[in-house]
C-alpha positions in Angstrom: 26.9 0.4 -13.6 24.3 -2.3 -12.9 20.7 -1.9 -13.9 17.7 -3.8 -12.7 14.1 -4.0 -13.9 11.4 -4.6 -11.3 8.1 -6.0 -12.4 5.8 -4.3 -9.9 2.5 -5.2 -8.3 -0.9 -3.8 -9.2 -2.2 -2.7 -5.8 -1.4 0.5 -4.0 -0.4 -1.1 -0.7 1.8 -3.7 -2.4 3.6 -1.0 -4.4 4.3 1.0 -1.3 5.7 -2.0 0.5 7.8 -2.8 -2.5 9.9 0.2 -1.7 11.5 -2.0 1.1 13.0 -4.2 -1.7 14.2 -1.1 -3.6 15.9 0.2 -0.5 17.6 -3.1 0.3 18.9 -3.3 -3.3 20.3 0.3 -3.0 21.9 -0.6 0.4 23.7 -3.5 -1.3 24.6 -1.5 -4.4 24.3 2.2 -4.1 25.0 2.8 -7.9 22.3 0.3 -9.0 19.8 1.9 -11.4 16.3 0.7 -10.7 13.5 0.9 -13.2 10.0 -0.3 -12.3 7.4 -1.6 -14.8 3.9 -1.1 -13.4 0.4 0.1 -14.2 0.2 3.8 -15.0 -1.6 4.7 -11.9 1.5 3.7 -9.9 3.6 6.4 -11.3 2.8 9.0 -8.6 3.9 6.6 -5.9 7.1 5.6 -7.7 7.9 9.3 -8.4 8.0 9.8 -4.6 10.6 7.0 -4.2 14.1 8.3 -4.6 15.4 4.8 -5.2 13.5 4.5 -8.5 15.2 5.9 -11.6 12.3 5.5 -14.0 8.7 4.4 -13.8 7.7 2.5 -17.0 4.0 2.1 -17.7 2.7 -1.4 -18.3 0.5 -1.0 -21.4 -1.5 -4.2 -20.7 -4.3 -4.0 -18.2 -4.4 -6.0 -15.0 -5.7 -9.5 -15.8 -5.1 -9.3 -19.6 -2.6 -11.5 -21.3 -1.6 -9.2 -24.2 1.2 -11.4 -25.6 1.9 -9.2 -28.6 2.0 -6.0 -26.5 4.3 -7.7 -23.9 6.6 -8.9 -26.7 6.9 -5.4 -28.2 7.6 -3.9 -24.9 10.2 -6.5 -24.0 12.0 -5.9 -27.3 12.0 -2.2 -26.7 13.4 -2.7 -23.2 16.1 -5.0 -24.5 18.0 -1.8 -25.4 18.2 -0.7 -21.8 20.8 -3.3 -20.9 19.3 -4.7 -17.7 21.4 -7.3 -16.1 18.6 -8.7 -13.8 14.9 -8.5 -13.2 12.9 -9.0 -10.1 9.3 -10.2 -10.8 7.1 -9.4 -7.8 3.7 -10.8 -9.1 3.5 -14.6 -9.2 1.7 -15.0 -12.5 3.3 -16.5 -15.5 2.5 -13.6 -17.8 4.2 -11.1 -15.4 7.6 -12.9 -16.2 7.2 -12.6 -20.0 8.6 -9.0 -20.5 12.0 -9.8 -18.9 12.3 -12.9 -21.1 11.4 -10.9 -24.2 13.9 -8.2 -23.1 16.7 -10.8 -22.9 17.5 -10.0 -19.3 20.0 -12.7 -18.2 19.0 -13.1 -14.5 15.2 -13.3 -13.7 14.3 -13.6 -10.0 11.0 -14.3 -8.4 8.9 -16.6 -6.2 7.4 -19.9 -7.4 3.9 -19.2 -8.6 2.1 -20.2 -11.8 4.3 -22.4 -14.0 7.2 -20.2 -14.7 10.0 -22.6 -15.3 12.1 -21.3 -18.2 10.7 -17.8 -17.6 12.5 -17.3 -14.3 15.9 -18.8 -13.8 16.2 -17.9 -10.1 12.9 -19.3 -8.7 12.4 -19.1 -4.9 10.2 -22.1 -3.7 9.9 -21.3 0.0 7.7 -18.2 0.0 5.6 -19.4 2.9 8.7 -19.7 5.1 8.5 -15.9 5.3 5.6 -14.7 7.4 5.3 -11.1 6.3 4.9 -9.8 2.7 7.7 -7.3 3.2 10.0 -10.2 4.1 9.1 -11.9 0.9 9.9 -8.8 -1.0 13.2 -8.1 0.6 14.3 -11.7 0.4 14.4 -11.4 -3.4 17.4 -9.0 -3.0 19.5 -11.7 -1.3 21.0 -14.9 -2.7 18.6 -17.9 -2.8 20.9 -20.1 -0.7 20.9 -17.5 2.2 17.1 -17.1 2.3 15.9 -20.1 4.4 13.1 -18.4 6.4 12.2 -15.2 8.2 15.1 -15.5 10.6 17.5 -15.2 7.6 16.5 -11.5 7.4 16.8 -10.8 11.1 13.1 -10.0 11.7 10.7 -7.5 10.3 11.9 -4.6 12.5 15.4 -4.8 10.9 14.1 -4.3 7.3 14.1 -1.0 5.5 10.7 0.7 5.6 8.8 2.6 2.9 9.2 6.4 3.1 7.4 8.4 0.4 8.7 11.9 -0.2 6.3 14.8 0.4 6.3 17.8 -1.9 5.7 20.7 0.4 4.7 23.1 -2.4 2.3 20.6 -4.0 0.9 19.9 -0.5 0.2 23.6 -0.1 -1.4 23.8 -3.5 -3.6 20.9 -2.7 -4.8 22.4 0.6 -5.7 25.6 -1.3 -7.4 23.7 -4.1 -9.7 21.9 -1.8 -10.1 24.8 0.7 -8.7 22.8 3.6 -7.8 24.4 6.9 -4.5 23.4 8.5 -4.5 25.6 11.6 -5.8 22.7 13.7 -4.5 19.1 14.0 -5.9 16.9 11.2 -7.4 13.4 11.5 -7.5 11.4 8.3 -10.1 8.7 7.8 -9.7 6.1 5.1 -13.0 4.1 5.3 -12.8 2.2 2.0 -11.2 -1.0 0.9 -10.9 -2.3 -2.6 -10.7 -5.9 -1.4 -14.3 -6.0 -0.2 -16.8 -5.3 2.6 -15.2 -7.7 5.0 -12.4 -5.1 5.4 -14.7 -2.1 5.9 -15.4 -0.9 9.5 -19.0 0.4 9.8 -19.8 4.0 8.9 -21.5 4.5 12.3 -18.2 3.7 14.0 -16.2 6.0 11.8 -18.8 8.8 12.3 -18.5 8.4 16.1 -14.7 8.8 15.8 -15.2 11.8 13.6 -17.6 13.4 16.0 -15.2 12.9 18.9 -12.3 14.3 16.9 -14.1 17.5 15.9 -15.2 18.0 19.5 -11.5 17.8 20.5 -10.5 20.5 17.9 -9.5 18.3 14.9 -10.2 18.9 11.3 -11.3 15.6 9.7 -10.4 14.7 6.1 -12.0 11.6 4.4 -9.9 9.9 1.7 -10.6 7.3 -0.9 -11.5 6.7 -4.5 -14.7 7.6 -6.3 -16.2 4.3 -5.1 -15.7 5.5 -1.5 -17.6 8.8 -1.9 -21.0 7.4 -0.8 -19.3 5.9 2.3 -17.6 9.1 3.2 -20.7 11.2 2.6 -22.6 8.8 4.9 -20.0 9.3 7.6 -20.2 13.1 7.4 -24.0 13.0 7.4 -24.1 11.0 10.7 -22.1 13.8 12.4 -23.9 16.5 14.2 -24.8 19.2 11.6 -23.0 22.0 13.5 -19.8 19.9 13.2 -20.1 18.8 9.6 -18.2 21.9 8.2 -15.1 20.5 10.0 -15.3 17.4 7.8 -14.0 17.4 4.3 -14.8 14.6 1.9 -11.9 14.2 -0.5 -12.8 10.8 -1.8 -13.1 10.8 -5.5 -11.8 14.4 -5.7 -8.1 14.1 -5.3 -5.5 12.5 -7.6 -3.4 9.8 -6.0 -0.4 12.3 -5.7 -2.7 14.8 -4.0 -3.9 12.2 -1.6 -0.2 11.3 -0.8 0.6 14.9 0.0 -2.6 15.6 2.0 -2.1 12.4 4.0 1.3 13.8 4.8 -0.4 16.7 6.5 -2.4 14.5 8.9 -1.4 13.9 12.5 -3.3 10.7 12.8 -4.9 8.4 10.2 -7.6 5.8 11.0 -7.8 3.3 8.2 -9.1 -0.1 7.2 -6.5 -2.5 5.9 -6.1 -0.8 2.6 -3.5 0.7 0.3 -4.1 4.2 1.8 -3.1 2.7 5.2 0.3 1.9 3.8 0.6 5.3 2.2 -0.2 6.9 5.5 2.5 4.9 7.3 5.0 5.8 4.5 4.4 9.5 4.9 4.9 9.6 8.6 1.4 9.7 10.1 0.4 7.9 13.3 -1.7 5.1 11.9 -4.6 3.3 13.6 -5.2 0.2 11.5 -8.6 -1.4 11.7 -8.5 -5.1 10.8 -11.5 -7.2 10.1 -11.2 -10.3 7.9 -7.5 -9.8 7.3 -4.5 -9.9 9.7 -1.6 -7.6 10.6 0.5 -10.8 10.7 0.9 -10.5 7.0 0.7 -6.9 5.8 1.0 -4.6 8.8 1.7 -0.8 8.5 5.5 -0.6 8.3 6.0 2.1 11.0 6.7 2.4 14.7 3.9 5.0 14.9 1.0 2.5 14.8 -1.8 1.0 16.7 -3.5 -2.2 15.4 -7.1 -2.7 16.3 -9.0 -6.0 15.9 -11.3 -8.5 17.6 -10.4 -11.9 18.9 -13.5 -13.5 17.4 -12.7 -17.2 16.6 -13.5 -17.0 12.9 -11.0 -14.2 12.2 -9.0 -13.9 10.1 -10.9 -15.6 7.2 -9.3 -13.5 4.4 -12.7 -13.5 2.6 -14.0 -10.5 0.6 -17.5 -11.0 2.2 -18.3 -12.5 5.6 -18.9 -16.2 4.9 -21.1 -16.4 8.1 -23.1 -13.2 7.2 -22.6 -11.5 10.6 -19.5 -9.3 10.1 -18.9 -9.4 13.9 -15.2 -8.9 13.4 -16.0 -5.4 12.4 -19.4 -4.6 14.0 -18.2 -5.7 17.4 -15.0 -3.6 17.1 -16.1 -0.5 19.0 -15.3 3.1 18.1 -14.3 3.6 21.8 -11.2 1.5 21.1 -10.1 3.8 18.3 -10.9 6.9 20.4 -8.7 5.6 23.2 -5.8 5.3 20.7 -6.4 8.9 19.5 -6.4 10.1 23.1 -3.0 8.5 23.7 -1.4 10.1 20.7 
């Protein structure tokens, strides 16, 4: 039996999209055993991917070199008998553990100087438009991967599909006193990348107000950093309607958020990790794009509407608006999202 080690990414959305690579590898070799080395917070996501045999926690924090720790981990993993490693991050340090583990074939894209660390280096990353194409291309021989057309198009690729634990979902709804007798609209108004991805709270509040008027429950998701944003959205809604909004940001674990997103009919989200989670659990996703573009990391689902403006400075891919006006988001009206909800 073959065994592969994946060096995983450090962001929620990237980890979700990485499942497309895992799926392609299993399509090619059903008996392949896949282990993923990733930050500890990724484990709940990896546990919901049936393709993954084992999630291994990376003991070195994101951005830290930790040579001695990486060496010790590599020597420990040498006992696992991996015959190949796929290194998703493009940093040099991310390729060290497979070398220390003595894994004979080490595959990844050209990034920081990694000659000698990787022995199957792919130089043409930019010939693949979408991130998911860049991930899946690693599963195929280098000589066959010329550009995006080599994979047959993004719609032919396997898509992430996270498993939902129905019992855990029920427990989470009871824990947070959530009603499920009405359709549920999820809102994900945060974005770790920065404010240039965050649709204004006033627009989110208008959508929430409309949804409650139409009989929806509204659940607001995010990390602890997003709690003030979610509270602001709730406070902008008519007081009589506020009991129908539940702020879950900062309260749920990641695994609880996955299961609760799976209960939502529709999710409105900035371009964020939770947007990709929502797509992977089967929600209808309305993706709101500001400084970034769906031409690189779209939600990987057919149940999707992409909302953005045609302002000429977009996409700039900056964390904060370099022109200081944020028009790509402020001029993106809530009525456009409401029309998409009406069509669902």
